[in-house]
Residue frames as a rotation matrix with the C-alpha (Angstrom) as fourth column:
MET 1
0.568 0.823 0.000 0.00
0.823 -0.568 0.000 0.00
0.000 0.000 -1.000 0.00
LYS 2
0.464 -0.457 -0.759 2.90
0.175 -0.793 0.584 2.34
-0.868 -0.404 -0.288 0.77
LYS 3
-0.501 -0.753 0.427 4.67
0.554 0.101 0.827 1.72
-0.665 0.651 0.367 -2.55
PRO 4
-0.054 0.507 0.860 1.88
0.958 -0.218 0.188 3.14
0.283 0.834 -0.474 -4.80
LEU 5
0.884 0.389 -0.260 1.55
0.458 -0.834 0.307 6.21
-0.098 -0.391 -0.915 -2.57
LEU 6
0.197 -0.900 -0.389 5.30
0.175 -0.358 0.917 6.79
-0.965 -0.249 0.087 -2.56
LEU 7
-0.506 -0.340 0.792 5.40
0.796 0.170 0.581 6.32
-0.332 0.925 0.185 -6.33
LEU 8
0.402 0.753 0.521 2.57
0.854 -0.514 0.083 8.82
0.330 0.412 -0.849 -6.80
ALA 9
0.838 -0.145 -0.527 4.25
0.220 -0.793 0.569 11.34
-0.500 -0.592 -0.632 -4.49
GLY 10
-0.185 -0.981 0.056 7.53
0.371 -0.017 0.928 10.89
-0.910 0.192 0.368 -6.35
MET 11
-0.294 0.150 0.944 5.86
0.954 -0.008 0.299 11.42
0.052 0.989 -0.141 -9.72
LEU 12
0.782 0.616 0.098 4.17
0.600 -0.786 0.152 14.60
0.171 -0.060 -0.983 -8.47
PHE 13
0.548 -0.654 -0.520 7.47
0.185 -0.512 0.839 15.84
-0.816 -0.556 -0.160 -7.06
VAL 14
-0.489 -0.778 0.395 9.22
0.528 0.096 0.843 15.30
-0.694 0.621 0.364 -10.40
LEU 15
-0.344 0.408 0.846 6.43
0.918 -0.046 0.395 16.47
0.200 0.912 -0.358 -12.73
LEU 16
0.547 0.647 -0.531 5.18
0.764 -0.645 0.001 19.52
-0.342 -0.406 -0.847 -10.81
PRO 17
0.003 -0.582 -0.813 8.13
0.054 -0.812 0.581 21.77
-0.999 -0.045 0.029 -11.76
LEU 18
-0.809 -0.372 0.455 7.68
0.411 0.194 0.891 20.80
-0.420 0.908 -0.004 -15.43
GLN 19
0.272 0.956 -0.108 4.59
0.603 -0.256 -0.756 22.96
-0.750 0.141 -0.646 -15.94
PRO 20
0.004 -0.246 0.969 4.49
0.953 -0.293 -0.078 24.90
0.303 0.924 0.234 -19.21
SER 21
-0.775 -0.368 -0.514 5.43
0.521 -0.832 -0.190 28.56
-0.358 -0.415 0.836 -19.01
GLN 22
-0.725 0.563 -0.397 2.47
-0.658 -0.736 0.158 29.52
-0.204 0.376 0.904 -21.19
VAL 23
-0.595 0.634 0.495 -1.01
0.461 0.773 -0.435 28.02
-0.659 -0.031 -0.752 -21.45
GLN 24
-0.873 0.311 -0.376 -3.27
-0.486 -0.612 0.624 28.56
-0.036 0.727 0.685 -24.45
ALA 25
-0.141 0.906 0.399 -6.96
-0.136 0.382 -0.914 27.99
-0.981 -0.183 0.070 -24.94
LEU 26
0.277 0.319 0.907 -8.71
0.829 0.398 -0.393 27.38
-0.486 0.860 -0.154 -28.26
SER 27
-0.756 -0.654 0.039 -7.38
0.561 -0.615 0.554 29.63
-0.338 0.441 0.832 -30.99
CYS 28
-0.477 0.648 0.594 -10.88
0.537 -0.320 0.780 30.85
0.695 0.692 -0.195 -31.72
ALA 29
-0.521 0.279 -0.806 -11.49
0.726 -0.352 -0.591 33.11
-0.449 -0.893 -0.019 -28.75
GLU 30
-0.155 0.467 -0.870 -12.48
-0.411 -0.832 -0.373 35.69
-0.898 0.300 0.321 -31.35
PRO 31
0.433 0.369 0.823 -14.22
0.513 0.649 -0.561 34.45
-0.741 0.665 0.092 -34.50
ARG 32
-0.686 -0.684 0.250 -12.61
0.549 -0.260 0.795 35.14
-0.478 0.682 0.553 -37.86
SER 33
-0.245 0.568 -0.785 -14.07
-0.586 -0.732 -0.347 37.77
-0.772 0.375 0.513 -40.14
MET 34
0.714 0.594 0.370 -15.91
-0.054 0.575 -0.816 36.41
-0.698 0.563 0.443 -43.17
GLU 35
0.717 -0.526 -0.457 -13.00
-0.639 -0.236 -0.732 37.41
0.277 0.817 -0.505 -45.43
GLU 36
-0.317 -0.870 0.377 -10.51
-0.948 0.306 -0.092 35.54
-0.035 -0.386 -0.922 -43.20
ALA 37
-0.001 0.408 0.913 -12.82
-0.367 0.849 -0.381 32.52
-0.930 -0.335 0.148 -42.93
TYR 38
0.908 0.358 -0.219 -13.17
-0.309 0.219 -0.925 32.35
-0.283 0.908 0.309 -46.72
ILE 39
0.283 -0.893 -0.349 -9.38
-0.803 -0.022 -0.595 32.17
0.524 0.449 -0.724 -47.05
TYR 40
-0.390 -0.544 0.743 -8.78
-0.906 0.371 -0.204 29.86
-0.164 -0.753 -0.638 -44.06
TYR 41
0.091 0.510 0.855 -11.33
-0.369 0.815 -0.447 27.07
-0.925 -0.275 0.262 -44.64
ASP 42
-0.855 -0.485 0.183 -10.89
-0.079 0.471 0.879 24.48
-0.513 0.737 -0.441 -47.41
ALA 43
-0.682 0.700 0.212 -14.61
0.534 0.279 0.798 24.23
0.500 0.658 -0.564 -48.16
ILE 44
-0.793 0.586 -0.170 -17.65
-0.271 -0.588 -0.762 26.42
-0.546 -0.558 0.625 -47.60
LEU 45
-0.836 0.534 -0.129 -21.07
0.112 0.396 0.912 25.07
0.537 0.748 -0.390 -48.47
GLU 46
-0.341 0.848 0.406 -24.76
-0.924 -0.224 -0.309 25.31
-0.171 -0.481 0.860 -47.77
GLY 47
-0.715 -0.002 -0.699 -26.04
-0.286 0.914 0.289 21.82
0.638 0.407 -0.654 -47.14
HIS 48
0.407 0.876 0.259 -28.84
-0.784 0.190 0.591 19.71
0.468 -0.444 0.764 -45.75
LEU 49
-0.655 -0.619 0.434 -27.77
-0.756 0.548 -0.359 17.38
-0.016 -0.563 -0.826 -42.94
ASP 50
0.000 0.652 -0.758 -29.37
-0.572 0.622 0.535 14.09
0.820 0.434 0.373 -43.97
LYS 51
0.840 0.219 -0.497 -28.06
0.197 0.730 0.655 12.07
0.506 -0.648 0.570 -41.05
SER 52
0.112 -0.798 0.592 -25.71
-0.869 -0.368 -0.331 12.40
0.482 -0.477 -0.735 -38.10
VAL 53
0.654 0.020 -0.756 -24.16
0.134 0.981 0.143 9.09
0.744 -0.195 0.639 -37.02
SER 54
0.682 -0.346 0.644 -22.73
-0.726 -0.424 0.541 9.11
0.086 -0.837 -0.541 -33.50
HIS 55
0.361 -0.673 -0.645 -19.35
0.231 0.735 -0.637 7.48
0.903 0.081 0.421 -32.85
PHE 56
0.113 -0.357 -0.927 -17.15
0.962 0.274 0.011 7.40
0.250 -0.893 0.374 -29.73
ASN 57
-0.200 -0.273 -0.941 -15.95
0.633 -0.769 0.088 11.02
-0.748 -0.578 0.327 -29.76
ARG 58
-0.892 -0.102 -0.441 -17.25
-0.247 -0.706 0.663 12.35
-0.379 0.701 0.605 -33.06
ASN 59
0.266 0.948 0.176 -20.33
-0.028 0.190 -0.981 12.59
-0.963 0.257 0.077 -35.22
GLU 60
-0.796 -0.390 0.463 -20.27
0.423 0.189 0.886 11.52
-0.433 0.901 0.015 -38.84
LEU 61
-0.084 0.754 -0.652 -22.32
-0.263 -0.648 -0.715 13.98
-0.961 0.112 0.253 -40.89
ARG 62
-0.505 0.048 0.862 -23.92
0.784 0.442 0.436 12.90
-0.360 0.896 -0.261 -44.16
ILE 63
-0.219 0.287 -0.933 -24.54
-0.026 -0.957 -0.288 16.10
-0.975 -0.039 0.217 -46.04
THR 64
0.186 0.304 0.934 -26.41
0.967 0.112 -0.229 16.82
-0.174 0.946 -0.273 -49.27
VAL 65
-0.679 -0.555 -0.480 -24.76
0.452 -0.832 0.323 19.91
-0.578 0.003 0.816 -50.73
LYS 66
0.501 0.864 0.055 -27.24
0.661 -0.341 -0.669 22.53
-0.559 0.372 -0.741 -51.94
THR 67
0.931 -0.281 0.235 -24.72
-0.048 -0.729 -0.682 25.24
0.363 0.624 -0.692 -52.87
SER 68
0.400 -0.875 -0.272 -20.94
0.886 0.294 0.358 25.10
-0.234 -0.384 0.893 -52.78
TYR 69
0.992 -0.087 -0.093 -18.97
-0.098 -0.987 -0.124 28.32
-0.081 0.132 -0.988 -52.41
LYS 70
0.189 -0.978 -0.085 -15.51
-0.959 -0.165 -0.232 26.78
0.213 0.125 -0.969 -52.17
GLY 71
-0.504 -0.763 0.405 -13.79
-0.849 0.523 -0.072 23.40
-0.157 -0.380 -0.911 -52.28
VAL 72
-0.473 0.399 0.785 -16.65
0.032 0.899 -0.438 20.92
-0.880 -0.182 -0.438 -52.85
GLY 73
-0.684 0.222 -0.695 -17.93
-0.728 -0.253 0.637 19.80
-0.035 0.942 0.335 -56.24
GLU 74
-0.861 0.366 -0.354 -19.96
0.279 0.921 0.273 16.74
0.425 0.136 -0.895 -55.22
GLU 75
-0.091 0.924 0.371 -23.64
-0.395 -0.376 0.838 16.71
0.914 -0.071 0.399 -54.28
ARG 76
0.927 0.371 -0.059 -23.05
-0.112 0.422 0.900 14.45
0.359 -0.827 0.433 -51.26
ILE 77
-0.154 -0.987 0.041 -20.21
-0.359 0.017 -0.933 14.42
0.921 -0.159 -0.357 -48.78
ILE 78
0.699 0.217 -0.681 -19.38
0.542 0.462 0.702 12.95
0.467 -0.860 0.205 -45.38
ALA 79
-0.059 -0.700 0.712 -17.74
-0.292 -0.670 -0.683 15.11
0.955 -0.248 -0.165 -42.72
ASP 80
-0.082 -0.039 -0.996 -16.74
0.854 0.513 -0.091 14.59
0.514 -0.858 -0.009 -39.09
GLU 81
0.092 0.031 0.995 -17.43
-0.346 -0.936 0.061 16.92
0.934 -0.350 -0.075 -36.20
ASP 82
-0.911 -0.393 0.128 -16.72
-0.217 0.190 -0.958 16.87
0.352 -0.900 -0.258 -32.48
LYS 83
-0.457 0.773 -0.439 -19.51
0.644 0.628 0.436 14.99
0.613 -0.084 -0.786 -30.74
PHE 84
-0.048 0.429 -0.902 -20.04
0.962 -0.222 -0.157 17.60
-0.268 -0.876 -0.402 -28.04
TRP 85
-0.496 -0.201 -0.845 -19.19
0.135 -0.979 0.153 20.92
-0.857 -0.038 0.513 -29.69
GLY 86
-0.067 0.487 0.871 -20.25
0.930 0.346 -0.121 20.45
-0.360 0.802 -0.476 -33.30
VAL 87
-0.009 0.188 0.982 -21.78
0.606 -0.780 0.155 23.54
0.795 0.597 -0.107 -34.85
VAL 88
-0.449 -0.407 0.796 -21.24
-0.177 -0.832 -0.526 26.72
0.876 -0.377 0.301 -32.78
ASN 89
-0.180 0.446 0.877 -23.90
-0.955 -0.291 -0.049 25.98
0.233 -0.847 0.478 -30.13
GLY 90
-0.004 0.148 0.989 -23.70
-0.555 0.822 -0.125 22.18
-0.832 -0.549 0.079 -30.05
PRO 91
-0.711 -0.331 0.620 -23.82
0.209 0.742 0.637 19.15
-0.671 0.583 -0.459 -32.32
SER 92
-0.778 0.407 -0.479 -25.55
-0.622 -0.394 0.677 19.45
0.086 0.824 0.560 -35.68
ALA 93
-0.276 0.789 0.549 -29.14
-0.306 0.469 -0.828 18.17
-0.911 -0.397 0.112 -35.86
SER 94
-0.827 0.020 0.561 -30.32
0.467 0.580 0.668 15.87
-0.312 0.814 -0.489 -38.66
GLY 95
0.051 0.910 0.410 -32.86
0.996 -0.017 -0.087 17.34
-0.072 0.413 -0.908 -41.05
GLU 96
0.604 0.108 -0.790 -31.55
0.266 -0.961 0.072 20.92
-0.752 -0.253 -0.609 -40.73
ASP 97
0.683 -0.413 0.602 -29.86
0.562 -0.229 -0.795 23.16
0.466 0.881 0.076 -43.31
TYR 98
0.589 -0.588 -0.555 -26.45
0.424 -0.361 0.831 24.55
-0.688 -0.724 0.037 -42.35
LEU 99
0.813 -0.581 -0.030 -23.75
-0.377 -0.487 -0.788 26.79
0.443 0.652 -0.615 -43.73
PHE 100
0.855 -0.519 -0.011 -20.68
0.411 0.664 0.625 24.59
-0.317 -0.538 0.781 -43.16
PHE 101
0.564 -0.820 -0.097 -17.06
-0.791 -0.503 -0.347 25.75
0.236 0.273 -0.933 -43.01
LEU 102
0.979 -0.110 0.169 -14.92
0.065 0.966 0.251 22.62
-0.191 -0.234 0.953 -43.43
LYS 103
0.148 -0.978 -0.148 -11.24
-0.945 -0.184 0.270 21.70
-0.291 0.100 -0.951 -43.33
ILE 104
0.610 -0.098 -0.786 -9.55
-0.328 0.872 -0.363 18.70
0.722 0.479 0.500 -44.90
LYS 105
0.219 -0.541 0.812 -8.11
-0.917 0.171 0.361 16.41
-0.334 -0.824 -0.459 -42.24
GLY 106
-0.465 -0.446 0.765 -6.17
-0.116 0.887 0.446 13.57
-0.878 0.118 -0.464 -43.78
ASP 107
-0.983 0.118 0.139 -8.47
0.166 0.269 0.949 12.13
0.075 0.956 -0.284 -46.43
HIS 108
-0.166 0.985 -0.046 -11.83
0.938 0.172 0.302 13.38
0.306 0.007 -0.952 -45.15
TRP 109
-0.163 0.235 0.958 -13.74
0.006 -0.971 0.240 16.57
0.987 0.045 0.157 -44.35
GLU 110
-0.411 0.040 -0.911 -13.98
0.897 0.194 -0.396 17.91
0.160 -0.980 -0.116 -40.82
ASN 111
0.473 0.552 0.687 -16.20
0.212 -0.828 0.520 20.55
0.855 -0.100 -0.508 -39.25
PRO 112
-0.477 -0.822 -0.312 -13.57
0.479 0.054 -0.876 21.91
0.737 -0.568 0.368 -36.79
LEU 113
-0.175 0.375 -0.910 -14.34
0.976 -0.054 -0.210 23.17
-0.128 -0.925 -0.357 -33.29
CYS 114
-0.445 -0.111 -0.888 -13.79
0.320 -0.947 -0.042 26.83
-0.836 -0.303 0.457 -34.13
ALA 115
-0.836 0.148 0.528 -15.57
0.519 -0.101 0.849 26.81
0.179 0.984 0.008 -37.49
PRO 116
-0.805 0.564 -0.183 -18.33
-0.427 -0.765 -0.483 29.42
-0.412 -0.311 0.857 -37.84
SER 117
-0.800 0.553 -0.234 -20.71
0.165 0.577 0.800 26.73
0.577 0.601 -0.553 -39.16
ARG 118
-0.787 0.616 -0.025 -24.31
-0.157 -0.239 -0.958 27.50
-0.597 -0.750 0.285 -38.18
PRO 119
-0.088 0.843 0.531 -27.89
0.732 0.416 -0.539 27.01
-0.675 0.341 -0.654 -39.32
VAL 120
-0.555 -0.100 0.826 -28.71
0.778 -0.414 0.473 28.76
0.295 0.905 0.307 -42.61
ALA 121
0.498 0.852 0.162 -31.44
0.703 -0.506 0.501 30.77
0.508 -0.136 -0.850 -40.86
GLU 122
0.794 -0.271 -0.544 -28.71
0.328 -0.564 0.758 32.44
-0.512 -0.780 -0.359 -38.75
SER 123
-0.128 -0.954 0.272 -26.27
0.704 0.106 0.702 33.01
-0.699 0.281 0.658 -41.63
ALA 124
0.803 0.559 0.207 -27.67
0.531 -0.515 -0.673 36.01
-0.269 0.650 -0.710 -43.52
ALA 125
0.672 -0.597 -0.438 -24.48
-0.526 -0.801 0.286 38.11
-0.522 0.038 -0.852 -43.30
ALA 126
-0.316 -0.826 0.466 -22.23
-0.205 0.539 0.817 35.23
-0.926 0.163 -0.340 -44.38
LEU 127
0.030 0.407 0.913 -24.54
0.801 0.536 -0.266 34.31
-0.597 0.740 -0.310 -47.27
ALA 128
0.934 0.260 -0.244 -24.57
0.102 -0.850 -0.516 37.94
-0.342 0.458 -0.821 -48.42
TYR 129
0.194 -0.947 -0.256 -20.75
-0.679 -0.318 0.661 37.89
-0.708 0.045 -0.705 -48.53
LEU 130
-0.499 -0.432 0.751 -20.74
0.061 0.847 0.528 34.56
-0.864 0.310 -0.396 -50.41
LYS 131
0.602 0.792 0.101 -23.28
0.192 -0.020 -0.981 35.66
-0.775 0.610 -0.164 -53.04
GLY 132
0.815 -0.257 -0.519 -21.71
-0.579 -0.369 -0.727 35.35
-0.004 0.893 -0.450 -56.49
LYS 133
-0.239 -0.963 0.123 -19.02
-0.965 0.250 0.078 32.89
-0.106 -0.100 -0.989 -55.33
GLU 134
0.545 0.538 0.643 -21.06
-0.484 0.828 -0.283 29.74
-0.684 -0.157 0.712 -56.09
ILE 135
-0.624 -0.686 -0.375 -19.32
-0.739 0.361 0.569 26.88
-0.255 0.632 -0.732 -57.88
PRO 136
0.190 0.760 -0.622 -21.14
-0.878 0.415 0.239 24.24
0.440 0.501 0.746 -59.97
LEU 137
-0.070 -0.098 0.993 -21.82
-0.693 0.721 0.022 20.81
-0.718 -0.686 -0.118 -58.51
GLN 138
-0.873 -0.172 -0.457 -21.37
-0.443 0.674 0.591 17.50
0.206 0.718 -0.664 -60.31
ARG 139
0.176 0.984 -0.036 -24.74
-0.922 0.177 0.344 15.86
0.345 -0.027 0.938 -60.81
ALA 140
-0.371 -0.230 0.900 -25.12
-0.673 0.734 -0.090 12.72
-0.639 -0.639 -0.427 -58.74
ALA 141
-0.906 0.025 -0.423 -25.66
-0.293 0.684 0.668 9.39
0.305 0.729 -0.612 -60.47
GLU 142
-0.029 0.943 -0.332 -28.82
-0.204 0.320 0.925 7.32
0.979 0.094 0.183 -60.21
PRO 143
0.487 0.299 0.821 -30.17
-0.819 -0.170 0.548 6.68
0.303 -0.939 0.162 -56.68
ALA 144
0.984 -0.151 -0.098 -28.76
0.172 0.950 0.262 3.14
0.054 -0.274 0.960 -56.59
ALA 145
0.220 -0.959 0.180 -25.32
0.602 -0.012 -0.798 4.48
0.768 0.284 0.575 -57.46
GLN 146
0.071 -0.138 0.988 -25.68
-0.544 -0.836 -0.077 7.18
0.836 -0.531 -0.134 -54.77
ASP 147
0.872 0.285 0.398 -26.41
-0.487 0.440 0.754 4.52
0.040 -0.852 0.522 -52.15
THR 148
0.739 -0.667 -0.099 -23.32
0.628 0.734 -0.261 2.63
0.246 0.130 0.960 -53.28
ALA 149
0.021 -0.745 0.667 -21.24
0.165 -0.655 -0.737 5.81
0.986 0.125 0.109 -53.03
TRP 150
0.430 0.196 0.881 -22.46
-0.783 -0.404 0.472 6.38
0.449 -0.893 -0.020 -49.45
LYS 151
0.994 -0.005 0.107 -21.64
-0.049 0.865 0.499 2.77
-0.096 -0.502 0.860 -48.56
ASN 152
0.459 -0.884 0.090 -18.15
0.649 0.265 -0.713 3.03
0.606 0.386 0.696 -50.09
LEU 153
-0.018 -0.437 0.899 -17.43
-0.318 -0.850 -0.420 6.22
0.948 -0.293 -0.124 -48.15
ILE 154
0.621 0.335 0.708 -18.72
-0.764 0.060 0.642 4.70
0.173 -0.940 0.293 -44.92
GLN 155
0.948 -0.301 -0.101 -16.75
0.309 0.948 0.077 1.47
0.073 -0.104 0.992 -45.44
ALA 156
0.204 -0.928 0.310 -13.54
0.395 -0.212 -0.894 3.41
0.896 0.305 0.324 -46.09
GLN 157
-0.123 -0.218 0.968 -13.91
-0.670 -0.701 -0.243 5.44
0.732 -0.679 -0.060 -42.90
GLY 158
0.756 0.507 0.415 -15.30
-0.647 0.483 0.590 2.48
0.098 -0.714 0.693 -40.93
SER 159
0.754 -0.524 -0.396 -12.36
0.383 0.840 -0.383 0.23
0.534 0.137 0.835 -41.80
LEU 160
-0.253 -0.849 0.464 -9.96
-0.028 -0.473 -0.881 2.76
0.967 -0.235 0.096 -40.29
THR 161
0.075 0.373 0.925 -12.08
-0.931 -0.305 0.199 2.91
0.356 -0.876 0.324 -37.14
ALA 162
0.950 0.299 -0.094 -12.28
-0.261 0.921 0.288 -0.90
0.173 -0.249 0.953 -36.95
ALA 163
0.338 -0.906 -0.254 -8.51
0.406 0.384 -0.829 -1.20
0.849 0.177 0.497 -37.37
GLY 164
-0.350 -0.440 0.827 -7.98
-0.478 -0.676 -0.562 1.29
0.806 -0.591 0.026 -34.55
LEU 165
0.458 0.611 0.646 -10.36
-0.878 0.194 0.438 -0.61
0.142 -0.767 0.625 -32.28
ILE 166
0.901 -0.172 -0.398 -8.62
0.127 0.982 -0.138 -3.91
0.414 0.074 0.907 -33.03
LEU 167
-0.075 -0.992 0.103 -5.21
0.224 -0.118 -0.967 -2.39
0.972 -0.050 0.231 -32.26
ALA 168
-0.212 0.067 0.975 -6.53
-0.810 -0.570 -0.137 -0.89
0.547 -0.819 0.175 -29.00
ALA 169
0.802 0.557 0.214 -8.06
-0.588 0.674 0.448 -4.24
0.105 -0.485 0.868 -27.96
ALA 170
0.634 -0.645 -0.426 -4.80
0.371 0.737 -0.565 -6.05
0.678 0.200 0.707 -28.76
ALA 171
-0.327 -0.775 0.541 -2.80
-0.154 -0.521 -0.839 -3.53
0.932 -0.358 0.051 -26.72
LEU 172
0.105 0.453 0.885 -5.16
-0.960 -0.185 0.209 -3.87
0.259 -0.872 0.415 -23.75
GLY 173
0.946 0.236 -0.222 -5.02
-0.204 0.966 0.158 -7.65
0.252 -0.104 0.962 -24.02
ALA 174
0.229 -0.948 -0.223 -1.21
0.356 0.295 -0.887 -7.59
0.906 0.124 0.405 -24.05
LEU 175
-0.399 -0.333 0.854 -1.14
-0.574 -0.635 -0.517 -5.30
0.715 -0.697 0.062 -21.00
GLY 176
0.515 0.679 0.523 -3.60
-0.848 0.312 0.429 -7.55
0.128 -0.664 0.736 -19.17
LEU 177
0.854 -0.257 -0.452 -1.57
0.159 0.957 -0.242 -10.65
0.495 0.135 0.859 -20.01
ALA 178
-0.163 -0.969 0.185 1.62
0.099 -0.203 -0.974 -8.95
0.982 -0.140 0.129 -18.82
ALA 179
-0.160 0.177 0.971 -0.06
-0.885 -0.461 -0.062 -8.01
0.436 -0.870 0.230 -15.52
VAL 180
0.852 0.514 0.105 -1.30
-0.513 0.777 0.365 -11.58
0.106 -0.364 0.925 -14.96
LEU 181
0.578 -0.710 -0.404 2.14
0.369 0.668 -0.646 -13.05
0.728 0.224 0.648 -15.72
ARG 182
-0.315 -0.700 0.641 3.81
-0.296 -0.569 -0.767 -10.56
0.902 -0.432 -0.028 -13.38
ARG 183
0.233 0.494 0.838 1.47
-0.956 -0.042 0.291 -11.55
0.179 -0.868 0.462 -10.53
ARG 184
0.959 0.126 -0.252 2.12
-0.114 0.992 0.062 -15.25
0.258 -0.031 0.966 -11.11
ARG 185
0.189 -0.973 -0.134 5.90
0.261 0.182 -0.948 -14.72
0.947 0.144 0.288 -10.99
ARG 186
-0.276 -0.268 0.923 5.64
-0.682 -0.622 -0.384 -12.89
0.677 -0.736 -0.011 -7.64
ARG 187
0.623 0.617 0.481 3.83
-0.777 0.421 0.468 -15.83
0.087 -0.665 0.742 -6.01
């Protein structure tokens, strides 16, 4: 019983002086102007949120693009967002229309924490700035092909998630096995 307490006290004694000299919060304490946002974000679009699929720490947004102002040429995309923050005042709600400001993260779209994404009804000033900047969308294929495209996108992202879960389970299993073997050796 004394060893864990001594170890904890020792770790605190060593780590306490290593505090950072400067602490920073989110970089979006002040929102970007519309001009800065247009330059900063990789995609800006007005879209209908068809479905929001909840995962461990994120939501997967399936969006039908109504109007693209930058970066997106497809009629349907999938984007991720933080499960708890989402659009400015909380996670996006299915069935609503939003003005999304997206970044590319790896090989997929992301609605970042500080993005000024919000419901279209609250976006009059941003839409006024974006007027005339519309880009044409590629027409989607037949409905059956659209469903296949959704499934392909979901499988691609899902396989990465599954691989991560398998690796995490294997690591936990290895740690558990090591703990059991260590206890057996002590006896």
